Residue frames relative to the residue before (quaternion, step in Angstrom):
aa qw qx qy qz dx dy dz
M 1.0000 0.0000 0.0000 0.0000 0.00 0.00 0.00
K 0.4498 -0.6929 0.4974 0.2650 3.56 -0.90 0.94
P 0.6350 -0.5763 0.3497 0.3774 3.61 -1.05 0.70
L 0.6691 0.4934 -0.3198 0.4545 3.62 0.89 -0.81
T 0.6263 0.5163 -0.3275 0.4837 3.57 1.09 -0.70
L 0.6339 0.5250 -0.3201 0.4691 3.58 1.02 -0.79
Y 0.6261 0.5352 -0.3200 0.4681 3.58 1.00 -0.85
A 0.6836 0.4801 -0.2850 0.4700 3.59 0.84 -0.98
T 0.6529 0.5127 -0.3086 0.4643 3.57 0.97 -0.85
G 0.6246 0.5391 -0.3276 0.4603 3.58 1.04 -0.74
R 0.6348 0.5129 -0.3273 0.4761 3.58 0.99 -0.80
I 0.6552 0.5129 -0.3137 0.4573 3.58 0.92 -0.91
L 0.6803 0.4931 -0.2995 0.4521 3.60 0.83 -0.94
F 0.6244 0.5121 -0.3341 0.4860 3.58 1.01 -0.77
G 0.6642 0.5148 -0.2994 0.4519 3.57 0.95 -0.87
V 0.6401 0.5128 -0.3259 0.4702 3.58 0.96 -0.82
A 0.6488 0.5170 -0.3191 0.4582 3.59 0.94 -0.85
A 0.6810 0.4791 -0.2914 0.4708 3.61 0.91 -0.88
L 0.6731 0.4922 -0.2900 0.4696 3.57 1.03 -0.76
A 0.7313 0.4433 -0.2385 0.4603 3.57 0.90 -0.92
A 0.8067 0.1102 -0.0304 0.5798 3.60 1.02 -0.74
P 0.0237 -0.8579 0.5130 0.0179 3.60 0.62 1.07
G 0.6123 0.5526 -0.3624 0.4341 3.61 1.05 -0.61
T 0.6698 0.4809 -0.2902 0.4858 3.55 0.93 -0.89
A 0.6570 0.5030 -0.3128 0.4663 3.58 0.88 -0.92
G 0.6641 0.5145 -0.3028 0.4501 3.57 0.94 -0.88
R 0.6451 0.5150 -0.3173 0.4669 3.56 0.98 -0.84
I 0.6569 0.5073 -0.3100 0.4637 3.59 0.97 -0.85
L 0.7487 0.4334 -0.2232 0.4493 3.58 0.86 -0.98
A 0.8452 0.1723 -0.0444 0.5040 3.59 0.95 -0.83
G 0.5848 -0.5571 0.3953 0.4374 3.60 1.19 -0.10
D 0.8056 -0.3170 0.1943 0.4612 3.56 -1.31 -0.14
G 0.6228 0.5561 -0.3428 0.4306 3.60 1.02 -0.69
G 0.6085 0.5792 -0.3400 0.4227 3.56 1.18 -0.52
A 0.6514 0.4982 -0.3105 0.4807 3.57 1.29 -0.26
A 0.4440 0.6925 -0.4591 0.3354 3.61 1.27 -0.04
P 0.6439 -0.5637 0.3466 0.3840 3.61 -1.06 0.66
D 0.6721 0.4820 -0.3261 0.4578 3.62 0.90 -0.76
A 0.6314 0.5110 -0.3351 0.4774 3.59 1.06 -0.68
Q 0.6254 0.5459 -0.3378 0.4435 3.58 1.04 -0.76
A 0.6047 0.5547 -0.3573 0.4461 3.59 1.06 -0.69
F 0.6810 0.4730 -0.2868 0.4799 3.58 0.92 -0.87
L 0.6408 0.5227 -0.3287 0.4562 3.58 1.03 -0.73
R 0.6131 0.5257 -0.3540 0.4716 3.59 1.04 -0.66
G 0.6449 0.5129 -0.3142 0.4716 3.57 1.00 -0.82
M 0.6427 0.5043 -0.3206 0.4794 3.57 0.98 -0.82
G 0.6265 0.5431 -0.3338 0.4485 3.58 1.02 -0.78
G 0.6597 0.5021 -0.2985 0.4729 3.56 0.95 -0.88
R 0.6225 0.5394 -0.3279 0.4625 3.55 1.04 -0.79
E 0.6810 0.4928 -0.2910 0.4568 3.58 0.86 -0.95
I 0.6263 0.5202 -0.3339 0.4751 3.58 1.01 -0.79
G 0.6699 0.5099 -0.2976 0.4502 3.58 0.89 -0.92
L 0.6616 0.4978 -0.3103 0.4672 3.58 0.93 -0.85
G 0.6726 0.4983 -0.2992 0.4580 3.56 0.91 -0.88
L 0.6640 0.4927 -0.3047 0.4727 3.57 0.97 -0.85
G 0.6156 0.5491 -0.3455 0.4473 3.58 1.07 -0.68
V 0.6532 0.4943 -0.3117 0.4815 3.57 0.95 -0.85
L 0.6692 0.4995 -0.3092 0.4550 3.60 0.88 -0.91
A 0.6379 0.5259 -0.3336 0.4530 3.60 0.98 -0.78
M 0.6783 0.4781 -0.2998 0.4705 3.59 0.95 -0.80
I 0.5995 0.5339 -0.3653 0.4713 3.59 1.07 -0.63
R 0.6794 0.4988 -0.2892 0.4539 3.58 0.87 -0.99
A 0.7374 0.4079 -0.2239 0.4896 3.60 0.96 -0.87
D 0.3629 -0.7272 0.4835 0.3250 3.57 1.32 -0.14
G 0.3819 0.7247 -0.4680 0.3317 3.53 1.07 0.91
P 0.6996 -0.4711 0.3318 0.4224 3.56 -1.29 -0.06
V 0.2099 -0.7844 0.5736 0.1079 3.57 -0.66 1.11
R 0.4703 0.7193 -0.4253 0.2839 3.59 1.20 -0.45
P 0.6787 0.4793 -0.3339 0.4451 3.68 0.74 -0.82
W 0.6497 0.5080 -0.3174 0.4681 3.59 1.05 -0.69
L 0.6428 0.5056 -0.3216 0.4772 3.58 1.06 -0.70
V 0.6257 0.5202 -0.3350 0.4751 3.58 1.03 -0.75
A 0.6476 0.5119 -0.3208 0.4644 3.60 0.94 -0.86
G 0.6556 0.5061 -0.3100 0.4668 3.59 0.96 -0.80
L 0.6418 0.5205 -0.3139 0.4676 3.57 1.00 -0.84
L 0.6515 0.5011 -0.3136 0.4755 3.59 0.96 -0.81
A 0.6385 0.5161 -0.3247 0.4696 3.59 0.98 -0.81
D 0.6667 0.4993 -0.3033 0.4629 3.59 0.91 -0.87
C 0.6413 0.5031 -0.3219 0.4817 3.59 1.02 -0.75
G 0.6203 0.5285 -0.3328 0.4746 3.57 1.08 -0.69
D 0.6290 0.5225 -0.3298 0.4718 3.57 1.03 -0.76
M 0.6537 0.5037 -0.3160 0.4681 3.59 0.96 -0.83
A 0.6339 0.5145 -0.3334 0.4715 3.59 1.02 -0.74
G 0.6362 0.5248 -0.3254 0.4625 3.59 1.03 -0.75
I 0.6416 0.5088 -0.3159 0.4792 3.57 1.01 -0.79
A 0.6441 0.5151 -0.3205 0.4659 3.58 0.95 -0.84
G 0.6648 0.5134 -0.3056 0.4483 3.59 0.99 -0.79
A 0.7374 0.3700 -0.2137 0.5232 3.58 1.14 -0.57
W 0.2560 0.8404 -0.4583 0.1347 3.56 1.34 0.05
R 0.7087 0.4772 -0.2742 0.4414 3.59 0.74 -1.04
H 0.7168 0.4590 -0.2438 0.4649 3.57 1.14 -0.59
L 0.6319 0.5211 -0.3278 0.4709 3.58 1.29 -0.08
A 0.5121 -0.6001 0.5112 0.3411 3.54 -1.14 0.65
P 0.6281 -0.5678 0.3647 0.3874 3.60 -1.02 0.70
S 0.6522 0.5120 -0.3316 0.4501 3.60 0.94 -0.77
K 0.6609 0.4962 -0.3059 0.4726 3.61 1.06 -0.70
R 0.5775 0.5669 -0.3743 0.4528 3.58 1.13 -0.61
L 0.7061 0.4669 -0.2606 0.4642 3.54 0.82 -1.06
L 0.6355 0.5205 -0.3337 0.4625 3.59 0.99 -0.77
G 0.6789 0.4961 -0.2900 0.4570 3.58 0.89 -0.92
L 0.6869 0.4622 -0.2871 0.4818 3.56 0.86 -0.93
G 0.6398 0.5314 -0.3275 0.4484 3.57 1.02 -0.75
T 0.6735 0.4922 -0.2916 0.4681 3.55 0.96 -0.89
A 0.7221 0.4221 -0.2495 0.4880 3.58 0.73 -1.06
G 0.6694 0.5035 -0.2994 0.4569 3.57 0.94 -0.86
G 0.6357 0.5254 -0.3227 0.4644 3.56 1.04 -0.76
A 0.6566 0.4979 -0.3066 0.4764 3.57 0.95 -0.89
A 0.6455 0.5144 -0.3188 0.4659 3.59 1.00 -0.82
A 0.6607 0.5077 -0.3115 0.4569 3.59 0.93 -0.86
I 0.6510 0.4997 -0.3209 0.4728 3.59 0.97 -0.80
G 0.6556 0.5078 -0.3113 0.4642 3.58 0.92 -0.88
A 0.6592 0.5025 -0.3083 0.4667 3.58 0.96 -0.86
T 0.6267 0.5305 -0.3339 0.4629 3.59 1.04 -0.72
F 0.6399 0.5050 -0.3256 0.4790 3.58 0.96 -0.82
L 0.6475 0.5202 -0.3246 0.4525 3.57 0.92 -0.88
A 0.6859 0.5032 -0.2832 0.4428 3.58 0.91 -0.92
T 0.7569 0.3893 -0.2113 0.4806 3.57 1.09 -0.61
L 0.4502 0.6679 -0.4718 0.3586 3.61 1.24 0.06
P 0.5054 -0.6203 0.4910 0.3446 3.57 -1.06 0.64
A 0.5932 -0.5667 0.4281 0.3790 3.58 -1.12 0.58
D 0.5123 -0.6578 0.4652 0.2974 3.57 -1.06 0.79
């Protein structure tokens, strides 16, 4: 599997997990509060976003179209996630802070690397 396809598939799988089991995903990412009904609503939305971003990248790979806009959208989403974690920093357990920043930051770094290495349009 090519790295860009793996990246897109990872986004889709993360999104499916958040959409299908938001309570579990929320508990893993944010602790017990992440399983609350209002948190689950946001996690379902995040899951849908991740599925959409991953499918967009895969569609462009298949069509030999421009993946750059989809990578930029993913990078912006990941940066937004990091900003959300920073805003809730004091209320998150230290282990959840690192997990959240590692997950969002890792996805952002991978997306930025793909963007930096794409051939010019």
